[in-house]
All heavy atoms as an XYZ file, in Angstrom:
893
protein
N       0.840     -1.188      0.000
C       0.000      0.000      0.000
C       0.871      1.232      0.000
O       2.032      1.200      0.379
C      -0.923     -0.010      1.213
O      -0.189      0.178      2.390
N       0.323      2.332     -0.412
C       1.080      3.570     -0.413
C       0.419      4.535      0.551
O      -0.733      4.402      0.903
C       1.147      4.179     -1.814
O      -0.151      4.508     -2.243
N       1.162      5.511      1.007
C       0.638      6.484      1.945
C       1.773      7.174      2.648
O       2.924      7.038      2.279
N       1.475      7.901      3.681
C       2.514      8.598      4.424
C       3.342      7.584      5.180
O       2.830      6.701      5.839
C       1.904      9.636      5.378
C       1.233     10.739      4.563
C       2.962     10.218      6.303
C       0.561     11.793      5.397
N       4.622      7.706      5.075
C       5.561      6.815      5.726
C       5.505      7.007      7.238
O       5.428      8.119      7.731
C       6.967      7.114      5.194
C       7.988      6.094      5.609
O       7.841      5.431      6.625
N       9.015      5.965      4.824
N       5.559      5.891      7.969
C       5.532      5.961      9.432
C       6.742      6.711      9.973
O       6.697      7.256     11.070
C       5.488      4.551     10.019
N       7.822      6.754      9.206
C       9.027      7.465      9.642
C       9.050      8.891      9.119
O      10.096      9.503      9.005
C      10.284      6.732      9.166
C      10.562      5.440      9.911
C       9.737      4.281      9.391
O       9.518      4.187      8.172
O       9.292      3.470     10.210
N       7.931      9.428      8.753
C       7.822     10.798      8.247
C       8.613     11.725      9.151
O       8.368     11.777     10.343
C       6.346     11.170      8.221
C       5.988     12.576      7.893
C       5.956     13.608      8.766
C       5.573     13.099      6.646
N       5.549     14.744      8.125
C       5.306     14.469      6.835
C       5.405     12.558      5.386
C       4.878     15.294      5.799
C       4.969     13.388      4.378
C       4.711     14.725      4.576
N       9.589     12.456      8.614
C      10.428     13.297      9.465
C       9.676     14.472     10.087
O      10.051     14.962     11.131
C      11.525     13.781      8.528
C      10.982     13.617      7.162
C       9.977     12.504      7.220
N       8.647     14.924      9.434
C       7.820     15.989      9.985
C       6.469     15.374     10.290
O       5.878     14.722      9.458
C       7.628     17.112      8.960
C       8.892     17.762      8.443
C       8.540     18.731      7.320
C       9.595     18.503      9.554
N       5.996     15.590     11.462
C       4.706     15.022     11.831
C       3.606     15.747     11.055
O       3.497     16.960     11.120
C       4.511     15.194     13.320
C       3.259     14.585     13.798
C       3.138     14.843     15.266
N       1.784     14.560     15.619
C       1.438     13.894     16.676
N       2.343     13.488     17.503
N       0.186     13.661     16.923
N       2.782     15.001     10.307
C       1.703     15.679      9.603
C       0.827     16.413     10.603
O       0.493     15.863     11.638
C       0.925     14.544      8.941
C       1.798     13.354      9.014
C       2.760     13.584     10.142
N       0.482     17.649     10.311
C      -0.202     18.428     11.310
C      -1.580     18.915     10.947
O      -2.300     19.405     11.790
N      -1.983     18.761      9.695
C      -3.272     19.304      9.304
C      -4.024     18.241      8.513
O      -3.470     17.591      7.645
C      -3.105     20.563      8.429
C      -4.454     21.065      7.950
C      -2.374     21.651      9.196
N      -5.251     18.097      8.834
C      -6.133     17.211      8.077
C      -7.481     17.885      7.963
O      -7.856     18.695      8.795
N      -8.188     17.570      6.913
C      -9.518     18.149      6.715
C     -10.507     17.002      6.607
O     -10.294     16.050      5.857
C      -9.566     19.008      5.435
C     -10.976     19.512      5.185
C      -8.575     20.156      5.527
N     -11.558     17.114      7.366
C     -12.624     16.122      7.332
C     -13.924     16.876      7.141
O     -14.264     17.750      7.934
C     -12.652     15.330      8.647
C     -13.779     14.342      8.820
C     -13.659     13.227      7.785
C     -13.739     13.763     10.218
N     -14.606     16.564      6.082
C     -15.868     17.240      5.800
C     -16.996     16.289      6.172
O     -17.039     15.150      5.722
C     -15.978     17.629      4.311
C     -17.322     18.268      4.019
C     -14.835     18.549      3.925
N     -17.875     16.764      7.018
C     -19.032     15.965      7.417
C     -20.286     16.802      7.252
O     -20.223     18.018      7.084
C     -18.938     15.519      8.884
O     -18.980     16.679      9.717
C     -17.668     14.743      9.156
N     -21.365     16.163      7.309
C     -22.662     16.836      7.319
C     -23.272     16.507      8.677
O     -23.986     15.522      8.825
C     -23.535     16.355      6.160
C     -22.930     16.660      4.836
N     -23.104     17.876      4.225
C     -22.120     15.942      4.026
C     -22.441     17.884      3.080
N     -21.830     16.723      2.937
N     -22.930     17.324      9.656
C     -23.305     17.025     11.036
C     -24.816     16.881     11.220
O     -25.255     16.199     12.125
C     -22.767     18.099     11.989
C     -21.247     18.099     12.112
S     -20.569     16.555     12.748
C     -21.121     16.604     14.441
N     -25.580     17.468     10.340
C     -27.028     17.345     10.459
C     -27.538     15.984      9.987
O     -28.694     15.644     10.198
C     -27.733     18.464      9.692
C     -27.353     18.502      8.220
O     -26.257     18.035      7.871
O     -28.164     19.000      7.420
N     -26.660     15.177      9.389
C     -27.084     13.872      8.878
C     -26.431     12.697      9.587
O     -26.634     11.559      9.180
C     -26.787     13.764      7.372
O     -25.367     13.805      7.177
C     -27.465     14.873      6.588
N     -25.627     12.952     10.620
C     -24.949     11.857     11.331
C     -25.478     11.755     12.750
O     -26.038     12.701     13.294
C     -23.416     12.055     11.340
C     -22.861     12.019      9.931
C     -23.021     13.344     12.036
N     -25.262     10.565     13.341
C     -25.771     10.360     14.705
C     -24.718     10.636     15.766
O     -25.012     10.576     16.952
C     -26.286      8.925     14.847
O     -25.240      8.009     14.595
N     -23.473     10.923     15.372
C     -22.424     11.184     16.348
C     -22.212     12.678     16.517
O     -22.601     13.476     15.683
C     -21.127     10.468     15.974
C     -20.759     10.531     14.523
C     -21.056      9.619     13.567
C     -20.029     11.572     13.868
N     -20.563     10.016     12.352
C     -19.923     11.213     12.511
C     -19.463     12.767     14.287
C     -19.265     12.005     11.581
C     -18.807     13.555     13.352
C     -18.716     13.170     12.028
N     -21.553     13.021     17.621
C     -21.315     14.424     17.945
C     -19.848     14.776     17.714
O     -19.011     13.899     17.485
C     -21.648     14.711     19.419
O     -20.694     14.011     20.239
C     -23.070     14.279     19.757
N     -19.542     16.051     17.842
C     -18.153     16.498     17.747
C     -17.309     15.812     18.815
O     -16.178     15.399     18.552
C     -18.083     18.010     17.895
C     -18.717     18.749     16.743
C     -18.697     20.254     16.920
O     -18.193     20.779     17.909
N     -19.252     20.970     15.947
N     -17.852     15.676     20.004
C     -17.102     15.034     21.100
C     -16.872     13.552     20.816
O     -15.884     12.983     21.264
C     -17.817     15.242     22.435
C     -17.802     16.688     22.913
C     -16.395     17.293     22.969
O     -15.475     16.644     23.514
O     -16.211     18.412     22.474
N     -17.772     12.910     20.083
C     -17.572     11.506     19.700
C     -16.426     11.376     18.699
O     -15.708     10.373     18.685
C     -18.839     10.933     19.051
C     -20.020     10.826     19.989
O     -19.800     10.674     21.209
O     -21.167     10.898     19.502
N     -16.266     12.379     17.855
C     -15.250     12.327     16.800
C     -13.830     12.501     17.334
O     -12.897     11.851     16.848
C     -15.534     13.392     15.736
C     -14.550     13.447     14.566
C     -14.582     12.154     13.766
C     -14.842     14.639     13.680
N     -13.650     13.334     18.317
C     -12.302     13.664     18.806
C     -11.475     12.436     19.192
O     -10.327     12.306     18.753
C     -12.384     14.661     19.959
C     -12.778     16.049     19.509
C     -12.868     16.998     20.688
C     -13.306     18.377     20.247
N     -13.366     19.314     21.360
N     -11.984     11.495     20.005
C     -11.163     10.327     20.341
C     -10.870      9.434     19.135
O      -9.821      8.792     19.072
C     -11.970      9.581     21.398
C     -13.331     10.162     21.402
C     -13.249     11.503     20.739
N     -11.759      9.414     18.164
C     -11.512      8.618     16.951
C     -10.382      9.218     16.124
O      -9.562      8.504     15.563
C     -12.787      8.522     16.104
C     -13.903      7.719     16.723
C     -13.485      6.275     17.037
N     -12.888      5.607     15.903
C     -13.480      4.736     15.118
N     -14.716      4.397     15.353
N     -12.841      4.188     14.111
N     -10.344     10.549     16.046
C      -9.255     11.220     15.334
C      -7.936     10.932     16.032
O      -6.931     10.639     15.393
C      -9.519     12.742     15.220
C      -8.286     13.482     14.717
C     -10.714     13.009     14.318
N      -7.935     10.975     17.353
C      -6.726     10.656     18.124
C      -6.295      9.219     17.849
O      -5.120      8.936     17.599
C      -6.998     10.874     19.621
C      -5.882     10.416     20.527
C      -4.635     11.244     20.374
C      -3.609     10.843     21.411
N      -2.289     11.348     21.094
N      -7.243      8.304     17.882
C      -6.956      6.878     17.678
C      -6.447      6.594     16.263
O      -5.465      5.885     16.077
C      -8.236      6.080     17.937
C      -8.118      4.599     17.726
C      -9.467      3.914     17.924
O     -10.205      4.290     18.852
O      -9.768      3.011     17.132
N      -7.100      7.151     15.275
C      -6.768      6.856     13.881
C      -5.561      7.621     13.360
O      -4.786      7.105     12.566
C      -7.964      7.160     12.973
C      -9.147      6.257     13.184
C      -8.908      4.834     12.707
O      -8.199      4.650     11.693
O      -9.420      3.911     13.359
N      -5.396      8.886     13.786
C      -4.377      9.753     13.201
C      -3.382     10.312     14.204
O      -2.496     11.064     13.833
C      -5.053     10.919     12.465
C      -6.033     10.467     11.427
C      -7.393     10.594     11.650
C      -5.600      9.897     10.252
C      -8.316     10.169     10.701
C      -6.514      9.473      9.291
C      -7.870      9.608      9.520
N      -3.555      9.983     15.482
C      -2.691     10.486     16.546
C      -2.641     12.016     16.541
O      -1.594     12.613     16.714
C      -1.292      9.884     16.455
C      -0.495     10.118     17.733
O      -1.118     10.224     18.811
O       0.745     10.217     17.656
N      -3.792     12.619     16.334
C      -3.895     14.073     16.358
C      -4.732     14.464     17.563
O      -5.836     13.956     17.757
C      -4.529     14.605     15.072
C      -3.672     14.327     13.841
S      -4.426     14.926     12.321
C      -3.894     16.628     12.385
N      -4.172     15.334     18.385
C      -4.829     15.717     19.629
C      -5.825     16.852     19.467
O      -6.744     16.995     20.254
C      -3.786     16.141     20.664
C      -2.882     14.974     21.040
O      -3.401     13.890     21.331
O      -1.652     15.168     21.028
N      -5.624     17.664     18.474
C      -6.442     18.862     18.336
C      -7.390     18.710     17.156
O      -6.981     18.379     16.051
C      -5.543     20.076     18.125
S      -6.508     21.575     17.974
N      -8.652     18.958     17.417
C      -9.666     18.907     16.370
C     -10.454     20.209     16.426
O     -10.953     20.589     17.484
C     -10.622     17.713     16.566
C     -11.672     17.677     15.465
C      -9.849     16.398     16.620
N     -10.499     20.890     15.297
C     -11.285     22.120     15.205
C     -12.529     21.840     14.380
O     -12.483     21.098     13.412
C     -10.483     23.222     14.522
C      -9.194     23.655     15.187
C      -8.486     24.697     14.334
C      -9.477     24.204     16.567
N     -13.608     22.466     14.765
C     -14.850     22.318     14.029
C     -15.297     23.682     13.535
O     -15.064     24.696     14.188
C     -15.940     21.721     14.924
C     -15.652     20.313     15.328
C     -14.967     20.031     16.499
C     -16.061     19.254     14.525
C     -14.694     18.731     16.869
C     -15.791     17.948     14.892
C     -15.108     17.688     16.066
N     -15.909     23.675     12.392
C     -16.500     24.905     11.875
C     -17.797     24.530     11.169
O     -18.075     23.358     10.925
C     -15.545     25.614     10.919
O     -15.374     24.843      9.751
N     -18.546     25.524     10.856
C     -19.794     25.316     10.118
C     -19.926     26.429      9.101
O     -19.092     27.339      9.050
C     -20.984     25.323     11.078
O     -21.229     26.642     11.534
N     -20.966     26.374      8.335
C     -21.172     27.433      7.350
C     -21.398     28.778      8.027
O     -21.226     29.828      7.412
C     -22.330     27.097      6.416
C     -23.648     26.935      7.100
C     -24.733     26.534      6.137
C     -26.039     26.385      6.895
N     -27.114     25.931      6.073
N     -21.718     28.742      9.316
C     -21.944     29.979     10.059
C     -20.680     30.503     10.753
O     -20.707     31.588     11.330
C     -23.041     29.766     11.109
C     -24.367     29.374     10.460
O     -24.669     29.907      9.376
O     -25.066     28.524     11.032
N     -19.585     29.743     10.701
C     -18.337     30.181     11.324
C     -17.715     31.264     10.453
O     -17.513     31.059      9.250
C     -17.346     29.010     11.472
O     -17.979     27.955     12.179
C     -16.078     29.434     12.184
N     -17.383     32.372     11.060
C     -16.791     33.464     10.274
C     -15.347     33.131      9.910
O     -14.676     32.344     10.591
C     -16.833     34.777     11.065
O     -15.894     34.740     12.119
N     -14.882     33.740      8.862
C     -13.492     33.580      8.426
C     -12.541     33.946      9.548
O     -11.576     33.245      9.822
C     -13.258     34.458      7.195
C     -11.837     34.489      6.708
C     -11.699     35.516      5.570
N     -10.362     35.570      5.085
C      -9.382     36.300      5.632
N      -9.630     37.024      6.696
N      -8.177     36.296      5.117
N     -12.805     35.064     10.198
C     -11.938     35.553     11.269
C     -11.888     34.562     12.432
O     -10.814     34.278     12.978
C     -12.406     36.925     11.761
C     -12.261     38.034     10.745
C     -13.330     38.028      9.654
O     -14.393     37.371      9.845
O     -13.104     38.636      8.597
N     -13.033     34.027     12.816
C     -13.076     33.060     13.913
C     -12.299     31.806     13.562
O     -11.507     31.303     14.369
C     -14.539     32.690     14.254
O     -15.226     33.871     14.653
C     -14.609     31.649     15.355
N     -12.486     31.306     12.354
C     -11.778     30.105     11.932
C     -10.269     30.346     11.901
O      -9.485     29.517     12.384
C     -12.283     29.645     10.565
C     -11.751     28.314     10.058
C     -11.991     27.195     11.057
C     -12.373     27.974      8.717
N      -9.839     31.464     11.363
C      -8.404     31.782     11.337
C      -7.831     31.876     12.750
O      -6.733     31.369     13.025
C      -8.152     33.083     10.572
C      -8.226     32.983      9.059
C      -8.157     34.372      8.426
C      -7.129     32.101      8.514
N      -8.545     32.516     13.643
C      -8.075     32.625     15.031
C      -8.008     31.262     15.701
O      -7.065     30.964     16.436
C      -8.961     33.586     15.827
C      -8.781     35.042     15.445
C      -7.330     35.515     15.542
O      -6.656     35.227     16.548
O      -6.864     36.177     14.590
N      -8.985     30.418     15.459
C      -8.975     29.062     16.019
C      -7.774     28.273     15.508
O      -7.104     27.570     16.270
C     -10.266     28.309     15.675
C     -11.483     28.830     16.409
O     -11.319     29.632     17.360
O     -12.606     28.427     16.038
N      -7.499     28.390     14.214
C      -6.356     27.685     13.626
C      -5.049     28.218     14.207
O      -4.175     27.450     14.609
C      -6.373     27.810     12.086
C      -7.562     27.041     11.515
C      -5.053     27.316     11.487
C      -7.831     27.313     10.051
N      -4.895     29.528     14.274
C      -3.677     30.128     14.829
C      -3.464     29.718     16.276
O      -2.331     29.522     16.720
C      -3.740     31.655     14.744
C      -3.581     32.193     13.352
C      -3.675     33.715     13.392
C      -3.796     34.335     12.055
N      -3.958     35.800     12.133
N      -4.549     29.572     17.028
C      -4.445     29.235     18.454
C      -3.862     27.841     18.675
O      -3.252     27.589     19.714
C      -5.814     29.335     19.115
N      -4.009     26.946     17.725
C      -3.521     25.583     17.922
C      -2.259     25.265     17.126
O      -1.673     24.197     17.295
C      -4.603     24.535     17.595
C      -5.790     24.698     18.502
C      -4.997     24.593     16.141
N      -1.840     26.189     16.272
C      -0.666     25.922     15.442
C       0.623     26.181     16.205
O       0.732     27.131     16.965
C      -0.685     26.803     14.190
S      -1.909     26.289     13.001
N       1.590     25.305     15.966
C       2.932     25.545     16.486
C       3.724     26.236     15.388
O       3.159     26.682     14.391
C       3.574     24.220     16.893
O       3.629     23.349     15.777
N       5.023     26.296     15.542
C       5.832     26.997     14.542
C       5.688     26.334     13.171
O       5.558     25.115     13.072
C       7.297     27.035     14.962
C       8.005     25.707     14.914
C       9.469     25.855     15.294
C      10.115     24.498     15.210
N      11.115     24.349     14.233
N       5.689     27.136     12.126
C       5.555     26.571     10.774
C       6.740     25.665     10.438
O       7.868     25.923     10.845
C       5.555     27.803      9.867
C       5.349     28.977     10.752
C       5.780     28.577     12.129
N       6.466     24.603      9.706
C       7.511     23.699      9.248
C       7.341     23.492      7.755
O       6.228     23.467      7.252
C       7.402     22.360      9.969
C       7.482     22.497     11.466
C       8.312     21.422     12.097
O       9.233     20.921     11.431
O       8.036     21.092     13.234
N       8.442     23.325      7.084
C       8.400     23.084      5.655
C       7.891     21.675      5.394
O       8.311     20.721      6.043
C       9.794     23.238      5.041
O       9.773     22.821      3.693
N       6.996     21.557      4.439
C       6.532     20.238      4.024
C       6.786     20.063      2.524
O       6.035     19.421      1.815
C       5.038     20.016      4.358
C       4.833     19.859      5.836
C       4.169     21.119      3.806
N       7.887     20.655      2.088
C       8.266     20.567      0.678
C       8.535     19.106      0.314
O       9.250     18.401      1.015
C       9.510     21.400      0.433
C      10.008     21.345     -0.989
C      11.277     22.156     -1.173
C      11.814     21.989     -2.562
N      13.105     22.638     -2.717
N       7.947     18.670     -0.778
C       8.188     17.332     -1.300
C       8.836     17.498     -2.660
O       8.305     18.174     -3.536
C       6.874     16.528     -1.427
C       7.141     15.159     -2.035
C       6.187     16.407     -0.078
N      10.019     16.893     -2.815
C      10.715     16.958     -4.095
C      11.355     15.614     -4.380
O      11.156     14.652     -3.640
C      11.745     18.094     -4.107
C      12.791     17.963     -2.999
O      13.026     16.835     -2.510
O      13.382     18.990     -2.637
N      12.114     15.545     -5.480
C      12.715     14.270     -5.874
C      13.721     13.753     -4.853
O      13.987     12.561     -4.788
C      13.366     14.373     -7.264
C      14.569     15.292     -7.361
C      14.219     16.765     -7.566
O      13.039     17.127     -7.631
O      15.158     17.571     -7.632
N      14.249     14.631     -4.032
C      15.238     14.214     -3.044
C      14.609     13.556     -1.820
O      15.162     12.633     -1.249
C      16.091     15.405     -2.616
C      16.969     15.928     -3.735
C      17.761     17.154     -3.310
O      17.920     17.385     -2.098
O      18.224     17.878     -4.200
N      13.448     14.032     -1.379
C      12.885     13.486     -0.150
C      11.592     12.699     -0.356
O      11.032     12.176      0.593
C      12.657     14.594      0.884
C      11.592     15.589      0.473
O      10.985     15.495     -0.577
N      11.364     16.570      1.322
N      11.128     12.578     -1.598
C       9.873     11.881     -1.853
C       9.873     10.472     -1.268
O       8.950     10.076     -0.562
C       9.582     11.830     -3.359
C       8.296     11.133     -3.686
C       7.112     11.833     -3.694
C       8.275      9.777     -3.969
C       5.912     11.200     -3.989
C       7.087      9.139     -4.258
C       5.907      9.852     -4.268
N      10.919      9.697     -1.568
C      10.945      8.299     -1.110
C      11.100      8.185      0.404
O      10.770      7.155      0.983
C      12.058      7.524     -1.814
O      13.313      8.085     -1.497
N      11.597      9.234      1.050
C      11.689      9.223      2.507
C      10.339      9.539      3.149
O      10.043      9.063      4.234
C      12.718     10.240      2.990
C      14.130      9.937      2.542
C      15.062     11.096      2.841
O      14.636     12.161      3.273
N      16.349     10.887      2.602
N       9.539     10.326      2.470
C       8.272     10.763      3.031
C       7.127      9.793      2.770
O       6.198      9.701      3.564
C       7.898     12.142      2.482
C       8.878     13.265      2.777
C       8.435     14.542      2.100
C       9.023     13.474      4.265
N       7.202      9.070      1.650
C       6.097      8.198      1.272
C       6.592      6.782      1.050
O       7.629      6.581      0.435
C       5.427      8.703     -0.005
C       4.810     10.063      0.146
C       5.509     11.204     -0.184
C       3.527     10.201      0.647
C       4.943     12.466     -0.043
C       2.948     11.452      0.798
C       3.657     12.575      0.456
N       5.835      5.826      1.549
C       6.162      4.434      1.257
C       5.412      4.059     -0.015
O       4.278      4.472     -0.235
C       5.804      3.513      2.415
C       4.347      3.504      2.805
C       4.098      2.617      3.995
C       2.622      2.688      4.380
N       2.312      1.841      5.500
N       6.042      3.272     -0.844
C       5.479      2.930     -2.139
C       5.483      1.417     -2.267
O       6.499      0.768     -2.000
C       6.303      3.563     -3.276
C       6.358      5.074     -3.090
C       5.735      3.179     -4.627
C       7.259      5.774     -4.060
N       4.369      0.852     -2.680
C       4.315     -0.601     -2.834
C       5.118     -1.033     -4.058
O       5.521     -0.215     -4.878
C       2.876     -1.108     -2.869
C       2.096     -0.608     -4.069
O       2.650     -0.358     -5.122
N       0.797     -0.475     -3.902
N       5.360     -2.336     -4.189
C       6.212     -2.856     -5.262
C       5.702     -2.491     -6.651
O       6.483     -2.184     -7.542
C       6.347     -4.374     -5.152
C       7.241     -4.775     -4.000
O       8.073     -4.001     -3.559
N       7.039     -5.976     -3.499
N       4.410     -2.535     -6.845
C       3.844     -2.185     -8.144
C       4.191     -0.748     -8.508
O       4.547     -0.439     -9.640
C       2.335     -2.392     -8.125
C       1.670     -2.107     -9.436
C       0.184     -2.523     -9.385
N      -0.509     -1.949    -10.500
C      -1.183     -0.804    -10.488
N      -1.273     -0.115     -9.377
N      -1.773     -0.348    -11.560
N       4.086      0.136     -7.529
C       4.393      1.535     -7.782
C       5.887      1.734     -8.065
O       6.256      2.569     -8.885
C       3.951      2.405     -6.597
C       2.445      2.467     -6.412
S       1.573      3.143     -7.842
C       2.121      4.832     -7.770
N       6.739      0.981     -7.395
C       8.176      1.077     -7.639
C       8.470      0.689     -9.087
O       9.247      1.349     -9.781
C       8.970      0.202     -6.652
C      10.425      0.099     -7.060
C       8.854      0.744     -5.241
N       7.825     -0.374     -9.566
C       8.020     -0.803    -10.954
C       7.570      0.288    -11.920
O       8.243      0.562    -12.914
C       7.251     -2.100    -11.218
C       7.842     -3.303    -10.532
C       6.999     -4.546    -10.756
C       7.543     -5.710     -9.949
N       6.677     -6.890    -10.048
N       6.450      0.919    -11.633
C       5.962      2.001    -12.484
C       6.945      3.160    -12.484
O       7.274      3.717    -13.538
C       4.565      2.466    -12.025
C       3.530      1.369    -12.298
C       4.168      3.772    -12.708
C       2.177      1.621    -11.663
N       7.461      3.519    -11.300
C       8.441      4.611    -11.224
C       9.710      4.276    -12.003
O      10.257      5.123    -12.708
C       8.776      4.915     -9.762
C       7.713      5.660     -8.975
C       8.111      5.738     -7.504
C       7.511      7.055     -9.527
N      10.182      3.035    -11.884
C      11.390      2.636    -12.623
C      11.163      2.716    -14.126
O      12.003      3.230    -14.865
C      11.797      1.213    -12.231
C      12.480      1.130    -10.914
C      13.039     -0.269    -10.672
N      13.512     -0.366     -9.311
C      13.264     -1.370     -8.490
N      12.563     -2.396     -8.894
N      13.727     -1.373     -7.254
N      10.032      2.187    -14.583
C       9.737      2.213    -16.013
C       9.563      3.637    -16.520
O      10.026      3.974    -17.610
C       8.486      1.376    -16.323
C       8.708     -0.115    -16.213
C       9.787     -0.609    -17.167
O       9.782     -0.239    -18.353
O      10.664     -1.371    -16.696
N       8.916      4.466    -15.726
C       8.734      5.861    -16.109
C      10.079      6.569    -16.202
O      10.351      7.303    -17.154
C       7.814      6.582    -15.104
O       6.564      5.897    -15.033
C       7.587      8.022    -15.502
N      10.943      6.352    -15.233
C      12.280      6.945    -15.254
C      13.062      6.467    -16.468
O      13.740      7.257    -17.142
C      13.042      6.594    -13.957
O      12.306      7.096    -12.851
C      14.444      7.174    -13.956
N      12.950      5.188    -16.757
C      13.633      4.622    -17.931
C      13.137      5.289    -19.210
O      13.933      5.672    -20.071
C      13.379      3.111    -17.978
C      14.052      2.392    -19.099
C      13.734      0.900    -19.018
C      14.165      0.170    -20.262
N      13.776     -1.243    -20.230
N      11.827      5.439    -19.340
C      11.247      6.090    -20.520
C      11.722      7.537    -20.643
O      12.071      7.998    -21.728
C       9.719      6.062    -20.453
C       9.113      4.691    -20.598
C       9.128      4.188    -22.026
O       9.010      5.010    -22.956
O       9.266      2.970    -22.206
N      11.719      8.249    -19.537
C      12.169      9.643    -19.546
C      13.629      9.721    -19.973
O      14.009     10.567    -20.801
C      11.952     10.300    -18.163
C      12.661     11.641    -18.078
C      10.459     10.459    -17.874
N      14.459      8.841    -19.437
C      15.878      8.828    -19.808
C      16.059      8.542    -21.302
O      16.897      9.168    -21.967
C      16.648      7.798    -18.974
C      16.787      8.214    -17.526
O      16.570      9.405    -17.211
O      17.092      7.335    -16.691
N      15.257      7.614    -21.830
C      15.349      7.293    -23.260
C      14.924      8.482    -24.120
O      15.549      8.771    -25.142
C      14.500      6.057    -23.581
C      15.088      4.775    -23.019
C      14.168      3.573    -23.191
O      13.077      3.705    -23.793
O      14.544      2.493    -22.717
N      13.880      9.157    -23.710
C      13.419     10.338    -24.459
C      14.466     11.445    -24.399
O      14.746     12.109    -25.400
C      12.050     10.812    -23.933
C      10.982      9.779    -24.296
C      11.699     12.191    -24.484
C       9.644      9.998    -23.636
N      15.079     11.643    -23.232
C      16.143     12.649    -23.120
C      17.310     12.311    -24.044
O      17.881     13.190    -24.690
C      16.633     12.739    -21.667
C      15.694     13.460    -20.740
C      16.259     13.488    -19.328
C      15.357     14.219    -18.375
N      15.872     14.195    -16.994
N      17.655     11.024    -24.112
C      18.756     10.604    -24.983
C      18.397     10.829    -26.450
O      19.219     11.314    -27.230
C      19.102      9.132    -24.734
C      20.229      8.602    -25.597
C      21.545      9.341    -25.410
O      21.795      9.895    -24.320
O      22.333      9.383    -26.378
N      17.163     10.527    -26.828
C      16.724     10.779    -28.204
C      16.797     12.266    -28.526
O      17.232     12.652    -29.613
C      15.285     10.271    -28.410
C      15.187      8.770    -28.551
S      13.526      8.263    -29.099
C      12.699      8.122    -27.517
N      16.402     13.075    -27.578
C      16.439     14.528    -27.776
C      17.882     14.995    -27.958
O      18.181     15.831    -28.827
C      15.778     15.223    -26.579
C      15.861     16.718    -26.573
C      14.960     17.315    -27.652
N      15.205     18.727    -27.837
C      14.436     19.688    -27.383
N      13.354     19.402    -26.708
N      14.743     20.940    -27.609
N      18.785     14.463    -27.140
C      20.190     14.817    -27.242
C      20.729     14.416    -28.621
O      21.437     15.206    -29.267
C      21.008     14.115    -26.134
O      20.509     14.526    -24.862
C      22.487     14.443    -26.224
N      20.384     13.210    -29.076
C      20.835     12.742    -30.389
C      20.248     13.607    -31.501
O      20.929     13.926    -32.474
C      20.430     11.266    -30.590
C      21.114     10.304    -29.651
C      22.621     10.280    -29.829
O      23.132     10.408    -30.935
N      23.328     10.132    -28.730
N      18.991     13.993    -31.350
C      18.321     14.810    -32.350
C      18.968     16.197    -32.459
O      19.119     16.739    -33.550
C      16.837     14.931    -32.024
C      16.063     15.749    -33.009
C      15.679     15.202    -34.232
C      15.724     17.061    -32.742
C      14.965     15.946    -35.166
C      15.003     17.816    -33.641
C      14.628     17.257    -34.865
N      19.331     16.767    -31.287
C      19.904     18.113    -31.261
C      21.320     18.158    -31.838
O      21.815     19.238    -32.144
C      19.903     18.663    -29.831
C      18.501     19.018    -29.363
O      17.599     19.155    -30.212
O      18.296     19.127    -28.136
N      21.972     17.033    -31.993
C      23.358     17.016    -32.492
C      23.419     17.256    -33.953
O      23.017     17.190    -34.892
C      24.050     15.698    -32.164
C      24.366     15.596    -30.712
C      25.132     14.359    -30.432
N      25.326     14.266    -28.993
C      25.842     13.253    -28.391
N      26.219     12.204    -29.064
N      25.994     13.232    -27.107
């Protein structure tokens, strides 16, 4: 399976969950322990269509720690994400194809 690597050097800090609270039988308080259990996230913020932009921004700022870079590039991609064998084969073949096209381009430009 693919997904965020358990050894992720930066702890993922933000997630978005969209629910229709008027159509579910659970409450906000019921959700908090599940988020902790499933994602190891202690802080859960809730908003609604009636929450003002300013209130939501203040709520987010109140729980945020110092900003951290979450840049993903060719150097750290494999460290941040685990990739199953099928995906590794696809990446290898794609890299091979790209290298062949680059070589053709180089030969063409000569």
